[in-house]
Every structure is written in C-alpha cells, then in structure tokens.
N, C-alpha and C positions, 0 to 999 in steps of 0.2 A: 152665264155663258150662252151665246147665241149660236144655234145650229140650223143650217139650211139643209133640207133633205130634198134630193132630186132623184130622177130615175129615167129609164128609157122605155119601160114597159107600160107606161101611162099612169095617170092619177088613179085609175081603177084597179091597178095590179095589187095582188096580195102582198108582194114583197115590200112595197113602199109603206104599207100599213105596219108591217112588222118592224121595219126600220124606224119609222116615226115613233112608234110606241116605245122602242128601246131607247131612242135618243131623248125622249122626254124625261127619262131617269137622270139624264146628264145636263139638261139645260132647257132653254126656251127654244121651241122648234117651230119653224115655218117650212111648209111643204110647197114646192113649185114643180109641177110635172107636166109632161105633154098630155094633151087631151086624148091622144091616140097612141097606139103602139109605134115606137120609133127605133126599134133595134137596128143595129148595124149602120148607124149614121155617123159614127165616129164623132168628130167635132164640127160637123156640118152646121152652118148657120144660115138663116134666111136673110137675104139681102134685097129682095124685091117683094113688094106686096105688103099687105097688112097682116098682123097677127092679133088674134082675139085673146084677151086675158080675162078669165072669169074667176071670181071668188067661189070656192066650193063650200057650201054651207053644211053639207052632210058627210064630210070626211069622217071616217069611223073612229078617229083618235082625236081627243080634244087638244089639238095643237093651237098655237097662237093664231095662225092663219094657214089656209090651204088654197092654192090657186091652180087652175089648169090653163095651159097655154096652147094655142093652136100653132105650134111650132116644134122645133127640134129640142132635144135635151140641152144642147149648148145654148140655144135661144132662151130656155127656161132659166139657166144660170145667169146669163147676161141681163135678162129682164128683171130677175129677182134683185141682183146686185145694184142695178141702175135705177129701178123704179119702185120696187115693192118693199124692200127692206129699209129700215130707218138708218141702219149702219151696217158696215161689212160684217159678215158672220165670223165667228171664231173658227168654225169648222164647217165643212161640207161633207155630207155622207150621201153617196150615190148608190142606188139599188133598192132593194136587194134584187139583182137581176135573176131572171128565170133561165138558168143555164150558165155553165162556167165561162169565165173570161180568162183564158190562159193561152199560152203559146202565141201563135200568129193571130188568133182571134182578137187579141187585145187591140190591134191596130184598127179594127172595124167597130169595136164595141162603143156604143154611145153611153153606156154606164161608165166606162173608163174615160171616154171623151169628155163627159160633163165634169168628172173629177179633174181631168187635166185642164179644163177651162177654168176651174176654180183655182188650181195651182198657178196658172198664168196670171190670175188676179191677186196672187199672194196669199191665198187662203189654204190652210192645211186641209187636205182632202183624202178621203178613203172611199174606194169603190168596193162594194160588196156583191157577191154572186153566190149562187148555190146550184147544185145539180138540178137538172130539169126533171123534177119528180115532186110528189106531194109529201115527201118525207122531210120534215123540218126539225127533227130532233136535235141534230148537232147545232144547227143555227140557233134554235131556241135556247140551248144550253150555253153557247159560247158567244153569242152576238155582243151582249153588253160588255163582257170581259174583253173581247177584242177591241171594241170601241175605246174603252178606257185605256187599254195598253197602248194602242196606236196613237191616241191623242197625246200621249207623253213622249212619243218618239220624234226626234227632230227630223225635219225634211229639208232638203235644199230646194232652192227656187225651181219650179217646174217639175217637182217630184211628187208622186202620190203613193199611197199604199193600195194594193189590190189584194183583196181577201176572197178566197173561194171556199165555201163550206161544202163538205161532201154530202152526198145524198144517201147516207147509210143510217141505220139505227144507232143511237148513242152508244149502246153496248158494244158495237163493232168498231168504234173509233179507237185507233191505236196511238193517238197523240196529235199534237200540233206540229206541223212542219213549216219552217220558215224558209223563204227564198226558194220555194218550189212552185210547180204549176198547180197542183191540187193536193189536198190533204189525203193521207193514206188510210184507207179502210180495209178491214180484214177480208 
C-alpha cells in the first residue's frame, strides 16, 4: 500500500513526523511538505513563478522519500502526484496539524485543503489535527487505530475524513465521538 503524507505546518513540524511514523506501520510512505509554515492557505496553489523541490536527506523517520517544496500544501500534493510519485497513492494523510480544524476553520485550513486536493484527484484522504498543546497522549494512543478504521470506510468523490484529537491526558478521554467538531474530554 502506498501512502502520501502531507501537511501545512512544514516539513520540520513535529506532527508530520508522528503521522509518517504511524503511516509506516500501514504501508510505503512518501512525505511531501512545504518548506515553510503554510497554515490557513486552504487549497491555494501557485500559478506564477518557480517552486523549488528538494529531497530531504535527514527526515527523522525512514520513509521511502521525503521532499520539501517551496510552495503551498496543495502545491505539494499536485507536485507529488504529477512528478515525484511513480504511481497514484492509495491514501493521503494530511497533518498532524497543530490546532484543531473544526467548525468554520475548516474552510481556511490547508491541512484540510490538501486532503481535499487529494480527494479531487480521486485518492482516499484523511486530515488529522490535534489541540495546540504539547500533550500528544490521545494522538499517540489512537492515531494508528483511526488510520486503519478510516481507510476501510468508503468515501464519495470529493469527500474526506477530518479527525481532531483532543489535547487532554489519555486518562481523561471519555471516548471517540463521530460526526462532531472535537472529541470530548472530561
């Protein structure tokens, strides 16, 4: 299984490292992310000028390949699909965004935007976010499980899954809520 991991917080963000590491348990992973922070760019693409693409030799997870793009998250997705990948990925995982993507924030989110770009290309996509804190207990405990579960769920054309992990300690988690803005913590 081939998995493309993208984000909007940059190739250097801790969230993309967590996501790539978990994705490696499920298949062959390629990472393509912006060289710089690109939050709130939605599905913005670059239509004028050049974009630099560099292979990242020191990505902290031994993925098949990692690239940084001097462009937007949607650019990363398009460049990966058109130039970097040998074939279309089976899945695109976007994130893990630093801060929730819920409510009206979704329309601005480049984490969600790059997942939507994948869906437009006919690829099953999931956007992952977590609360803006350094508490990753719930994410660490449930990330791989949510990946596996959502990979099995059918999606219609142009639909994605959007997952928000709460920023609480694992012992305070009161369960998984589906079709909600954020998970419920005590």
